[in-house]
N, C-alpha and C positions, 0 to 999 in steps of 0.2 A: 504493500501499500504504499501509495504516495504521499507525504508531508509537503503542504504549501505553504508559500511563505509570503511575505508582502512583497516581493518582486515579482510582477507579470511576466518578466523575458526569465526568468528563470523557472517560473512554472509552466510557464508555454514550451521551456526544452525539455524540461522534465515529462509533460502529456506529454510530448510528442516522442519521446524515448520510449514510457511505458507502449504507446502505441504501436510504434515500429517494433517491439517487442510480444508486444498481442499478437501485429500477424505475422511475426516470423512462428509461431508456434501454431500456427493453423495449418492444416492440409495444401495440397495444391492440385488444384485440377488439371487431370491429364489427359483433356480436351484445348484449354485452353493456356494452361499453365499460370495460370493468377490464385492467388493465394484466394481459400473460399471465405468469405466472411460472412456471408448468409446462414440463419438459424436452420437452411435446410441444405443439406448435399446427399448424395448417392454416393455408394460404395458399394460395385459392380464387378467381379471379378479380381477384386485386387486393387482396382484403379476409382478414383477419387472424380466422383464428377460434379460440377457445381449445377446449381437451377437451373441457369440464362443455355450452359453448355445442353443440356439435357431434353431443349425444349425442341432442339435439332433432329432427337431421335424419336421424339411423338409421334405417332400417327394417329388420325382419325379413323376407328372404326365402325361400318356403316352397318349395322344390323337387321336384318329386316324382318 
């Protein structure tokens, strides 16, 4: 947990460092290569897929 001070610049730098550390701890999408920051992701056959990339794989199914 970060403790903030009365120095806005120092606090901003600490916040940025905390955000970067959090981002680096997130899984990386195997399709787009970006860190997954969404609450929803898919782990399929050992690969992480973000929700945005998953849209590419979706297909509409028409039932008769």
